[in-house]
C-alpha positions as CSV (number, residue, x, y, z in Angstrom):
1,M,14.2,-24.1,8.4
2,S,12.8,-27.7,9.7
3,N,12.6,-26.0,13.2
4,I,10.0,-23.6,11.7
5,D,7.4,-26.2,11.6
6,K,7.9,-27.4,15.2
7,K,7.0,-23.7,16.4
8,P,3.4,-22.2,16.7
9,I,3.2,-18.8,14.8
10,V,1.1,-17.2,17.1
11,S,1.2,-18.7,21.0
12,K,-2.2,-19.0,23.3
13,K,-1.2,-16.1,25.4
14,A,-1.0,-13.9,22.9
15,L,-4.0,-14.9,20.0
16,L,-5.7,-12.0,21.8
17,P,-3.7,-8.8,21.1
18,F,-2.5,-10.4,17.6
19,I,-6.3,-10.6,16.9
20,L,-6.7,-6.7,18.1
21,I,-3.9,-5.8,15.9
22,T,-4.2,-7.4,13.0
23,S,-7.7,-5.7,12.6
24,L,-5.6,-3.3,12.0
25,F,-4.0,-4.5,8.5
26,A,-7.5,-4.8,7.4
27,L,-8.4,-0.7,8.2
28,W,-5.3,0.2,6.1
29,G,-5.7,-1.9,3.4
30,F,-9.3,-0.7,2.9
31,A,-8.1,2.8,2.9
32,N,-5.9,2.2,0.0
33,A,-8.4,0.1,-2.0
34,V,-10.7,3.2,-1.9
35,T,-8.0,5.9,-2.9
36,D,-6.3,4.1,-6.1
37,P,-9.2,4.2,-8.2
38,M,-9.7,7.9,-6.8
39,V,-7.2,8.7,-9.4
40,Q,-8.9,8.0,-12.0
41,A,-12.0,9.5,-10.8
42,F,-10.4,12.6,-10.1
43,K,-9.0,13.1,-13.5
44,K,-12.0,12.6,-15.1
45,V,-13.7,14.9,-12.4
46,L,-11.8,18.0,-12.2
47,E,-10.3,17.3,-15.8
48,L,-7.1,16.7,-15.0
49,S,-4.1,15.2,-16.8
50,N,-2.3,11.7,-16.0
51,S,0.6,13.4,-13.8
52,Q,-1.8,15.9,-12.1
53,A,-3.9,13.2,-10.8
54,A,-1.3,11.7,-9.8
55,W,-0.9,14.0,-6.5
56,V,-3.5,11.7,-5.0
57,Q,-0.8,9.0,-4.7
58,M,1.6,11.9,-3.4
59,A,-0.4,12.9,-0.8
60,F,-1.4,9.6,0.3
61,Y,2.2,7.9,0.4
62,G,3.8,10.8,1.0
63,G,2.0,11.0,4.5
64,Y,3.9,7.8,5.3
65,F,7.0,9.4,4.6
66,C,6.6,12.6,6.6
67,M,4.6,10.6,10.3
68,A,6.6,7.4,9.7
69,L,9.7,8.4,12.3
70,P,7.9,10.5,14.6
71,A,5.5,8.1,15.5
72,A,8.0,5.3,15.8
73,L,9.6,7.7,18.3
74,F,6.8,8.1,20.3
75,V,5.7,4.5,20.6
76,R,9.5,4.0,21.3
77,K,8.6,6.4,25.1
78,Y,5.4,5.7,25.6
79,S,3.0,2.5,24.9
80,Y,1.6,0.7,21.5
81,K,-1.7,1.0,22.3
82,V,-1.6,5.2,22.4
83,G,0.5,4.8,19.4
84,V,-2.7,2.6,18.1
85,L,-5.3,5.3,19.0
86,I,-3.4,8.7,18.1
87,G,-3.3,6.7,14.6
88,L,-6.9,5.8,14.4
89,A,-7.4,10.0,15.5
90,L,-5.6,11.0,12.7
91,Y,-7.0,8.7,10.4
92,A,-10.8,9.7,10.8
93,T,-9.6,13.1,10.8
94,G,-8.5,12.9,7.5
95,A,-11.4,11.0,6.3
96,L,-13.7,13.5,7.8
97,L,-12.2,16.2,5.5
98,F,-13.7,14.9,2.3
99,Y,-16.9,16.8,3.7
100,P,-15.3,20.4,3.7
101,A,-12.9,19.1,0.4
102,A,-16.7,18.2,-1.6
103,I,-18.0,21.6,0.0
104,T,-15.3,23.5,-1.5
105,E,-14.2,21.5,-4.9
106,Q,-11.1,22.1,-4.5
107,F,-8.5,19.4,-5.5
108,W,-5.9,20.8,-2.8
109,F,-7.9,20.3,0.2
110,F,-9.1,16.3,-0.9
111,C,-5.5,15.8,-1.2
112,L,-4.8,17.4,2.2
113,G,-7.2,15.1,3.7
114,L,-5.7,12.2,2.0
115,Y,-2.0,13.4,3.6
116,I,-3.4,13.5,7.3
117,L,-5.6,10.3,6.7
118,T,-2.0,8.6,6.0
119,F,-0.6,10.5,8.8
120,G,-2.4,7.8,11.1
121,L,-2.0,5.0,9.2
122,A,1.9,5.7,9.8
123,F,1.1,5.6,13.3
124,L,-0.7,2.1,12.8
125,E,1.6,0.5,10.5
126,T,4.8,1.7,13.1
127,T,3.1,0.3,15.6
128,A,1.6,-2.7,13.9
129,N,4.0,-4.4,12.3
130,P,6.8,-4.9,14.9
131,Y,4.3,-5.9,17.1
132,I,3.3,-9.0,15.5
133,L,6.8,-9.7,14.9
134,A,7.6,-9.6,18.2
135,M,4.3,-12.1,19.4
136,G,6.5,-15.2,19.7
137,D,9.7,-17.1,18.5
138,P,12.0,-14.6,16.4
139,K,12.0,-18.4,14.1
140,T,8.3,-17.6,12.9
141,A,8.4,-13.9,13.1
142,T,8.3,-13.6,9.3
143,Q,5.8,-15.7,9.0
144,R,3.5,-14.5,11.6
145,L,3.9,-10.9,9.9
146,N,2.5,-12.8,6.8
147,L,-0.2,-14.6,8.2
148,A,-1.3,-10.8,9.9
149,Q,-0.4,-9.5,6.5
150,A,-2.7,-11.8,5.0
151,F,-5.9,-9.6,6.3
152,N,-4.7,-7.0,4.4
153,P,-5.8,-7.8,1.6
154,I,-9.2,-8.8,2.8
155,G,-10.1,-4.9,3.6
156,L,-8.2,-4.4,0.1
157,L,-11.2,-6.2,-1.3
158,L,-13.6,-4.5,0.8
159,G,-12.5,-0.9,-0.2
160,L,-12.5,-1.8,-3.6
161,L,-15.8,-3.2,-4.2
162,V,-16.9,0.4,-2.2
163,A,-14.9,2.1,-4.5
164,Q,-16.1,0.3,-7.7
165,Q,-20.2,0.0,-6.3
166,F,-20.7,3.5,-4.8
167,V,-18.5,6.0,-6.4
168,L,-17.3,4.7,-9.9
169,K,-20.8,3.4,-10.9
170,N,-22.1,6.5,-10.2
171,L,-19.6,9.0,-11.3
172,Q,-22.3,11.0,-14.3
173,S,-18.6,12.4,-15.9
174,D,-17.5,8.8,-16.7
175,D,-20.5,8.2,-18.5
176,I,-20.1,11.1,-20.8
177,E,-18.0,9.8,-23.3
178,N,-16.8,13.9,-24.1
179,Y,-17.4,15.5,-20.9
180,S,-14.8,18.1,-21.1
181,A,-16.9,19.5,-24.5
182,L,-20.1,20.1,-22.0
183,S,-20.8,23.7,-21.1
184,E,-19.3,24.7,-17.8
185,S,-22.6,25.1,-16.3
186,K,-23.4,21.8,-17.2
187,K,-20.0,20.5,-15.9
188,A,-20.2,22.3,-12.5
189,L,-23.5,20.6,-11.8
190,I,-21.9,17.0,-12.7
191,R,-19.1,18.1,-10.7
192,T,-20.3,18.8,-7.4
193,S,-22.8,15.6,-8.0
194,D,-19.6,13.9,-8.4
195,L,-17.6,15.2,-5.8
196,M,-20.0,14.1,-3.3
197,V,-20.1,10.6,-4.5
198,I,-16.2,11.0,-4.0
199,R,-16.5,12.3,-0.6
200,D,-19.5,10.1,0.8
201,P,-17.3,6.4,1.5
202,Y,-14.2,8.8,3.4
203,V,-16.9,10.5,5.3
204,I,-18.7,7.3,6.8
205,L,-15.1,6.0,7.2
206,G,-14.1,8.3,9.1
207,L,-17.2,7.9,11.5
208,V,-16.6,3.7,11.4
209,I,-12.7,4.2,12.4
210,L,-14.0,6.7,15.5
211,A,-16.3,3.7,16.8
212,I,-13.4,1.4,16.0
213,L,-11.0,3.8,18.6
214,V,-13.5,3.9,21.1
215,L,-13.6,0.1,21.3
216,I,-9.9,0.0,21.3
217,A,-9.5,2.6,23.9
218,V,-12.0,0.9,26.5
219,S,-10.3,-2.8,26.2
220,K,-7.5,-4.1,27.8
221,M,-4.6,-5.0,25.8
222,P,-0.9,-6.3,26.8
223,Q,1.3,-3.0,25.9
224,S,4.8,-2.5,25.7
225,K,6.5,0.2,26.2
226,G,9.8,1.7,26.8
227,D,11.5,1.4,30.9
228,G,13.7,4.3,31.0
229,S,16.8,2.3,29.7
230,I,16.2,3.6,26.3
231,P,19.6,3.9,23.9
232,S,20.4,7.1,22.4
233,L,19.2,8.0,19.0
234,S,22.5,8.0,17.5
235,H,23.4,5.0,18.9
236,T,20.5,3.0,17.1
237,F,20.6,5.1,13.8
238,N,24.5,4.0,13.5
239,S,23.9,0.4,14.5
240,L,20.9,0.1,11.3
241,K,23.4,2.1,9.0
242,K,25.6,-0.6,9.8
243,N,23.5,-3.6,9.0
244,K,23.7,-4.1,5.3
245,K,20.7,-6.7,5.5
246,Y,18.5,-3.6,6.9
247,V,19.7,-1.1,4.6
248,F,19.4,-2.6,1.2
249,G,15.7,-4.3,2.9
250,V,14.9,-0.4,2.9
251,V,16.4,0.4,-0.1
252,A,13.9,-3.1,-1.9
253,Q,11.0,-1.7,-0.1
254,I,10.9,1.5,-1.9
255,F,10.9,-0.1,-4.8
256,Y,8.0,-2.7,-4.2
257,V,5.5,-0.1,-2.6
258,G,6.3,2.1,-5.6
259,A,5.9,-0.8,-8.2
260,Q,2.4,-2.1,-6.3
261,I,1.1,1.3,-5.9
262,M,1.7,1.3,-10.0
263,C,0.1,-2.2,-10.6
264,W,-2.7,-0.8,-9.2
265,T,-3.1,2.4,-9.8
266,Y,-2.8,2.1,-13.3
267,I,-4.6,-0.8,-14.1
268,Y,-7.3,1.9,-14.7
269,Q,-5.5,3.5,-17.3
270,Y,-4.2,0.3,-19.1
271,A,-7.9,-1.0,-19.3
272,E,-8.4,2.5,-20.6
273,A,-6.2,1.9,-23.3
274,I,-8.2,-1.0,-24.7
275,G,-11.3,0.5,-24.6
276,M,-12.8,-0.6,-20.8
277,D,-14.2,1.4,-19.0
278,S,-13.1,2.4,-15.3
279,E,-16.5,0.4,-14.0
280,T,-14.8,-3.2,-16.0
281,A,-11.8,-2.8,-14.7
282,A,-12.4,-2.4,-11.1
283,N,-13.3,-5.8,-11.5
284,Y,-10.0,-6.7,-13.4
285,Q,-8.8,-5.0,-10.2
286,I,-10.9,-7.4,-7.9
287,V,-9.6,-10.3,-9.6
288,A,-6.3,-8.7,-8.8
289,F,-6.7,-8.7,-4.9
290,I,-8.1,-12.2,-4.6
291,L,-5.0,-13.2,-5.9
292,F,-3.0,-11.0,-3.9
293,L,-4.8,-12.5,-1.0
294,V,-4.3,-16.3,-1.9
295,G,-0.5,-15.1,-2.8
296,R,-0.1,-14.3,0.8
297,V,-1.5,-17.4,2.0
298,I,0.7,-19.7,-0.2
299,G,3.7,-17.3,0.5
300,T,3.3,-18.1,4.5
301,Y,3.1,-21.9,4.7
302,L,5.9,-21.9,1.9
303,L,8.1,-20.2,4.2
304,R,7.4,-23.2,6.5
305,F,10.1,-24.9,4.1
306,I,12.5,-22.6,2.3
307,S,13.5,-19.4,3.7
308,S,12.5,-15.5,3.4
309,G,15.2,-15.1,0.9
310,K,14.5,-17.6,-1.6
311,L,10.9,-17.1,-1.4
312,L,11.3,-13.5,-2.2
313,L,13.5,-14.4,-5.3
314,I,10.8,-16.9,-6.5
315,Y,8.2,-14.3,-6.9
316,A,10.0,-11.2,-7.6
317,F,11.4,-13.6,-10.0
318,A,7.7,-14.3,-11.4
319,A,6.8,-10.7,-11.4
320,I,9.5,-9.4,-13.8
321,L,8.1,-12.4,-16.2
322,A,4.5,-10.6,-16.1
323,S,5.7,-7.5,-16.3
324,L,7.4,-8.2,-19.5
325,G,3.9,-9.8,-20.6
326,T,2.0,-6.7,-19.3
327,M,4.6,-4.9,-21.8
328,F,4.9,-6.8,-24.5
329,L,1.4,-8.5,-24.9
330,V,-1.5,-6.5,-26.4
331,G,-4.9,-6.4,-24.9
332,E,-6.5,-8.0,-22.5
333,I,-3.6,-11.0,-22.4
334,G,-1.7,-8.0,-21.3
335,L,-3.9,-6.6,-18.6
336,Y,-4.1,-10.4,-17.6
337,C,-0.2,-10.3,-16.9
338,L,-0.7,-7.3,-14.9
339,V,-3.6,-8.2,-13.2
340,A,-1.0,-12.0,-12.1
341,M,1.5,-9.2,-11.2
342,S,-0.7,-9.1,-7.7
343,L,-0.2,-12.5,-6.8
344,C,3.9,-11.9,-7.4
345,M,4.1,-9.2,-5.4
346,S,1.7,-10.8,-2.6
347,V,4.6,-11.8,-0.2
348,M,7.1,-9.0,-0.9
349,F,6.0,-6.4,2.2
350,P,5.8,-8.3,4.3
351,T,8.9,-10.6,3.7
352,I,11.0,-7.7,2.8
353,Y,10.3,-6.3,6.7
354,G,11.1,-9.5,8.6
355,I,14.5,-9.8,6.6
356,A,15.1,-6.2,6.9
357,L,14.2,-6.4,11.0
358,E,15.2,-9.9,11.7
359,N,18.1,-10.1,14.3
360,L,17.7,-6.4,15.6
361,E,17.4,-5.4,19.5
362,E,14.1,-4.1,20.6
363,E,14.8,-0.7,20.4
364,E,16.5,-0.6,16.9
365,S,13.6,-2.9,15.8
366,K,11.2,0.6,16.4
367,I,13.2,3.5,14.6
368,G,14.0,0.2,11.6
369,A,10.3,0.0,11.1
370,A,10.1,3.9,11.4
371,G,12.3,3.5,8.3
372,L,10.7,0.4,6.7
373,V,7.7,2.6,6.5
374,M,8.8,5.5,5.2
375,A,9.8,4.0,2.3
376,I,6.9,3.3,1.1
377,V,7.2,7.1,0.1
378,G,7.9,4.8,-3.0
379,G,4.2,4.9,-3.6
380,A,4.3,9.0,-4.1
381,L,6.9,9.1,-6.5
382,M,6.9,6.2,-8.7
383,P,3.2,6.8,-9.8
384,G,3.3,10.4,-10.9
385,L,6.8,9.3,-12.7
386,Q,4.6,6.9,-14.5
387,G,1.5,9.4,-15.0
388,K,4.6,11.2,-16.8
389,I,5.5,8.8,-19.1
390,I,2.1,8.0,-20.2
391,D,1.3,11.8,-20.4
392,I,4.0,12.3,-23.2
393,G,1.7,12.1,-26.7
394,G,-1.3,14.1,-24.5
395,F,-3.7,13.9,-21.9
396,G,-5.4,9.9,-23.1
397,V,-3.4,7.1,-22.6
398,N,-2.4,5.8,-25.7
399,D,-1.3,8.6,-27.9
400,T,1.6,7.6,-28.9
401,Q,4.3,4.8,-29.1
402,I,8.0,4.8,-27.5
403,L,9.9,1.9,-28.4
404,G,7.2,0.4,-30.7
405,L,4.7,0.0,-27.7
406,S,2.2,1.9,-26.8
407,E,3.2,4.5,-24.2
408,V,0.8,2.9,-21.4
409,N,2.8,-0.4,-22.0
410,F,5.8,1.3,-22.3
411,S,5.2,2.6,-18.8
412,F,5.4,-0.9,-17.0
413,I,9.3,-0.8,-17.4
414,L,9.3,1.0,-14.5
415,P,7.6,-1.8,-12.2
416,L,10.2,-4.3,-14.2
417,I,13.1,-2.0,-12.7
418,C,11.3,-2.7,-9.2
419,F,11.0,-6.0,-9.9
420,V,14.6,-6.6,-10.7
421,I,16.2,-4.7,-7.8
422,I,13.9,-6.9,-5.3
423,A,15.5,-10.0,-6.6
424,F,18.6,-9.4,-6.1
425,Y,17.6,-8.4,-2.8
426,G,16.4,-12.2,-2.4
427,Q,19.0,-13.5,-4.1
428,M,21.4,-12.0,-1.0
429,T,19.5,-12.6,1.4
430,N,19.3,-15.8,0.5
431,K,23.0,-16.4,0.3
432,Y,22.7,-15.0,3.7
433,Y,20.8,-17.7,4.9
434,Q,22.3,-20.5,3.6
435,N,25.6,-19.0,5.0
């Protein structure tokens, strides 16, 4: 690994396209952070169960799964820039759909908007991640991706601040202790008002994305596209299937994204179980995102000295300890452990991504990137499963105990299992680097 520090992470020639593409990482981070608190917001406003409200995440991360491969095939045939523009157009369309959704007051309409929005994010992530990996020496590829991904938590922080200051703080349903006991006429007035509060950040975001789309459309940026000698899909798929490091990387990514979304989504339910309101809980999530940013910066630096597999193993082991603390420690100490998990998770996505795509041919990398973006489906499936665990005793978050633990504490056994699997992948790839 000593040769890494002799190579620049980003060359001067690639600096401008690196900056332009890196800005996209903050954009999808913003969308992620604004959406996570909406699970709790919709639960209160529309009187949903925890598992019903988890359809927000099902729609959001399900869109990634459905669009990742078509996006990769498009980028494989055409240019990165066109892929980015299509991604931004879909992103803006999904966000702007929140306007008619708020008028109809239908939960499925909001989920549809999120679903289309993430079609755009799938295009952006399928394009940006492999492009960043290709912008320089292969030996610094994972480090370069970690650097670009460090801008993702900046978007996360901005998104969470918007959710806290302009959504959670202004929800009338969250201020009423027994909202469900109100008359239907009073609830209807509050529901209409609250859904408009939820709508506004997305509509403004959609307009901002349209402005960015125009900016990129008129900007000159080096592009890479197919040269007419593209290998067949069957050949590419067969080659990827034989690559154990890639296949297990996709599996590890599924469990990582599932763990991340569970930890960020259910921080509000965990806080609710200890008597904390959503607005205060959002402060803890802000701290979690700051730790996420700090962890990525530290991880990017550490990759100059230790292998990707070893770094992943170390962070996964720390996440296992934090998960155990979240489950077995009561009150705010357990909440601190849940917040600390963000530090432990910080390097996992880009490090798994970089390891899995390492040494692949360019065309294999484009299709391989789709598999890793499709792995984001873990964020669609696992929060719903955790919500079902929390709903075992009722729609509250602390209705019963499971094996001596409150249901919300016990539900964090799912992230624990995810981190154990990620640790195995880190150990496997660490041995690979040593051989």
